[in-house]
C-alpha positions as CSV (number, residue, x, y, z in Angstrom):
1,X,91.6,98.1,78.9
2,X,93.2,98.3,82.4
3,X,91.2,98.3,85.6
4,X,92.5,99.7,88.8
5,X,91.4,99.6,92.4
6,X,92.6,102.5,94.5
7,X,93.0,101.8,98.2
8,X,92.4,105.2,99.7
9,X,92.9,103.5,103.0
10,X,93.8,99.9,103.3
11,X,93.4,99.1,107.0
12,X,91.2,100.1,109.9
13,X,92.7,102.6,112.3
14,X,91.6,105.0,115.0
15,X,93.1,108.4,114.7
16,X,92.9,111.2,117.3
17,X,92.2,114.6,115.8
18,X,94.3,117.6,116.9
19,X,92.7,120.5,118.7
20,X,91.4,123.3,116.4
21,X,94.4,125.5,117.2
22,X,96.7,122.8,115.7
23,X,94.5,122.0,112.7
24,X,96.4,124.2,110.3
25,X,99.8,122.7,111.2
26,X,98.3,119.2,111.0
27,X,96.9,119.8,107.5
28,X,100.3,121.2,106.3
29,X,102.1,118.2,107.7
30,X,99.7,115.7,106.2
31,X,99.8,117.4,102.8
32,X,103.6,117.4,102.4
33,X,104.3,115.9,99.0
34,X,106.0,112.5,98.6
35,X,107.6,110.8,95.7
36,X,105.4,107.9,94.5
37,X,107.0,104.4,94.1
38,X,106.3,100.8,93.5
39,X,106.2,98.9,96.8
40,X,105.8,95.4,95.7
41,X,104.2,93.5,92.7
42,X,101.3,95.6,91.3
43,X,101.0,97.9,94.4
44,X,102.1,101.5,94.2
45,X,102.3,104.2,96.8
46,X,100.7,107.5,95.6
47,X,100.0,109.3,98.9
48,X,101.6,112.2,100.7
49,X,104.4,112.0,103.3
50,X,102.0,111.2,106.1
51,X,98.7,110.0,104.5
52,X,99.0,106.7,102.7
53,X,97.1,105.9,99.5
54,X,97.7,102.8,97.4
55,X,97.2,102.1,93.8
56,X,96.5,98.4,92.9
57,X,96.9,97.6,89.2
58,X,94.8,94.6,88.0
59,X,94.9,92.8,84.6
60,X,91.3,93.9,83.8
61,X,92.1,97.3,83.4
62,X,93.7,105.0,91.4
63,X,92.9,113.0,91.6
64,X,94.0,111.4,94.8
65,X,97.3,113.0,93.9
66,X,97.1,113.2,90.1
67,X,100.7,114.1,89.7
68,X,101.8,111.0,91.5
69,X,99.5,108.8,89.3
70,X,100.8,110.4,86.2
71,X,104.4,110.0,87.4
72,X,103.8,106.2,87.6
73,X,102.2,106.1,84.2
74,X,98.6,105.8,85.3
75,X,95.6,108.0,84.7
76,X,92.8,109.1,87.1
77,X,90.4,107.6,84.5
78,X,91.9,104.1,85.3
79,X,90.4,104.2,88.8
80,X,87.3,102.0,89.0
81,X,86.8,101.5,92.8
82,X,87.5,103.8,95.8
83,X,87.9,102.1,99.2
84,X,87.5,104.2,102.4
85,X,87.8,103.0,105.9
86,X,86.3,105.9,107.9
87,X,84.8,109.4,107.4
88,X,87.7,111.6,108.6
89,X,88.7,114.4,106.3
90,X,92.3,113.1,106.0
91,X,90.9,110.0,104.4
92,X,87.7,111.2,102.7
93,X,88.4,114.9,101.9
94,X,89.4,114.2,98.3
95,X,86.9,111.4,97.5
96,X,84.2,113.6,95.9
97,X,86.7,115.1,93.4
98,X,88.3,111.7,92.6
99,X,84.9,110.1,92.1
100,X,83.8,112.9,89.8
101,X,87.0,112.9,87.7
102,X,87.4,109.1,87.5
103,X,83.8,107.9,87.4
104,X,84.8,105.3,90.1
105,X,82.3,103.8,92.6
106,X,82.9,104.3,96.4
107,X,82.9,101.4,98.9
108,X,82.5,102.3,102.6
109,X,81.0,101.0,105.9
110,X,77.4,101.5,106.8
111,X,78.4,103.5,109.9
112,X,80.3,106.0,107.8
113,X,77.8,106.5,105.1
114,X,75.8,109.3,106.8
115,X,79.0,111.3,107.5
116,X,80.5,110.8,104.1
117,X,77.3,111.8,102.3
118,X,76.8,114.7,104.7
119,X,80.4,115.9,104.5
120,X,80.9,115.6,108.2
121,X,83.8,114.4,110.3
122,X,82.6,111.2,112.1
123,X,82.7,111.7,115.8
124,X,82.9,115.5,115.5
125,X,79.9,116.2,113.3
126,X,79.3,119.6,114.8
127,X,82.8,120.9,114.1
128,X,82.6,122.6,110.7
129,X,86.3,123.1,110.5
130,X,86.6,119.3,109.9
131,X,83.9,119.1,107.2
132,X,84.7,117.6,103.7
133,X,82.9,117.8,100.4
134,X,79.9,115.4,100.5
135,X,80.3,112.2,98.5
136,X,77.8,109.5,97.7
137,X,78.5,105.9,98.8
138,X,77.7,103.2,96.2
139,X,78.4,100.0,98.1
140,X,78.3,99.2,101.8
141,X,80.9,96.8,103.3
142,X,80.8,94.8,106.5
143,X,80.9,96.4,110.0
144,X,84.2,96.7,111.9
145,X,83.6,93.8,114.3
146,X,82.9,91.2,111.7
147,X,85.9,92.5,109.7
148,X,88.2,91.8,112.6
149,X,87.2,88.2,112.6
150,X,88.0,87.9,108.9
151,X,91.3,89.7,109.3
152,X,92.5,87.4,112.1
153,X,92.0,84.4,109.8
154,X,94.2,85.8,107.1
155,X,97.9,85.0,106.4
156,X,99.3,88.4,105.2
157,X,102.8,88.9,104.0
158,X,102.6,92.6,103.1
159,X,100.9,95.0,105.5
160,X,99.9,98.4,104.1
161,X,98.1,101.0,106.2
162,X,96.5,104.5,106.2
163,X,99.2,106.5,108.0
164,X,102.9,106.0,107.4
165,X,103.6,105.8,111.2
166,X,101.4,102.7,111.5
167,X,103.9,100.5,109.6
168,X,107.2,102.4,109.2
169,X,106.6,103.4,105.6
170,X,109.6,105.7,105.1
171,X,112.0,103.5,107.0
172,X,111.0,100.6,104.7
173,X,111.3,102.7,101.6
174,X,114.8,103.8,102.6
175,X,115.8,100.1,103.1
176,X,114.2,99.3,99.8
177,X,116.2,102.0,98.0
178,X,119.4,100.8,99.6
179,X,118.9,97.4,98.0
180,X,117.8,95.3,101.0
181,X,115.4,92.4,100.6
182,X,111.9,93.9,100.2
183,X,111.2,95.3,103.7
184,X,107.4,95.5,102.9
185,X,107.3,91.7,103.3
186,X,106.8,90.8,107.0
187,X,104.4,88.0,107.8
188,X,104.1,88.9,111.4
189,X,103.4,92.6,111.1
190,X,99.7,92.5,110.0
191,X,98.4,90.2,112.7
192,X,100.2,92.3,115.4
193,X,98.5,95.4,114.1
194,X,95.1,93.7,113.8
195,X,95.3,92.4,117.4
196,X,96.2,95.9,118.8
197,X,93.5,97.6,116.7
198,X,90.9,95.1,117.8
199,X,91.7,95.6,121.5
200,X,91.5,99.4,121.0
201,X,88.2,99.1,119.2
202,X,86.6,96.9,121.9
203,X,87.9,99.2,124.7
204,X,86.5,102.3,122.9
205,X,83.2,100.6,122.2
206,X,82.9,99.6,125.8
207,X,83.5,103.2,127.0
208,X,80.8,104.5,124.6
209,X,78.3,101.9,125.7
210,X,79.0,102.6,129.4
211,X,78.7,106.4,128.7
212,X,75.4,105.9,127.1
213,X,74.1,104.1,130.3
214,X,74.9,107.0,132.5
């Protein structure tokens, strides 16, 4: 029996939402299909052209995009754990269906739980255009600030993220197909991203705290 962990989003990341007038175009761009592929080892890309989703195959035996899973020889029933970084529809919109079809459990942060279970877009809870199907959270993971401390202590060779633009996914895939040494292996990339994300997080948090004092 094979067990799989599906990384719906593998790294923290802040993402600005487009204005309502641009929402249709944004959705169309994010939903553009992409050919799934094996990135490295037991890690497979099964996302769209813009929104990254990763299937991690483990010996114990991730429909995010059911066709992509099937193309790689996996079944939605193989998914046992769903990981979500934040309650924005481009990262959480399909979770309810995947969870229903797979029987997997969902891991998320405490700060996102209310939005996920209410089907709301975190930070724009009153905008119904951004709503997603509600999904129950089964396990809570650590808050963002403590996560940054752990991430900075890690030596990571392969950095995978939630949007292709965060780590040059398609440029790396083109180099991989051309026969270059695996471009997904870059020991410096992860820490550079963590450092930048941490700085952005602290700056945004400070603004929110100061705004609350006025």
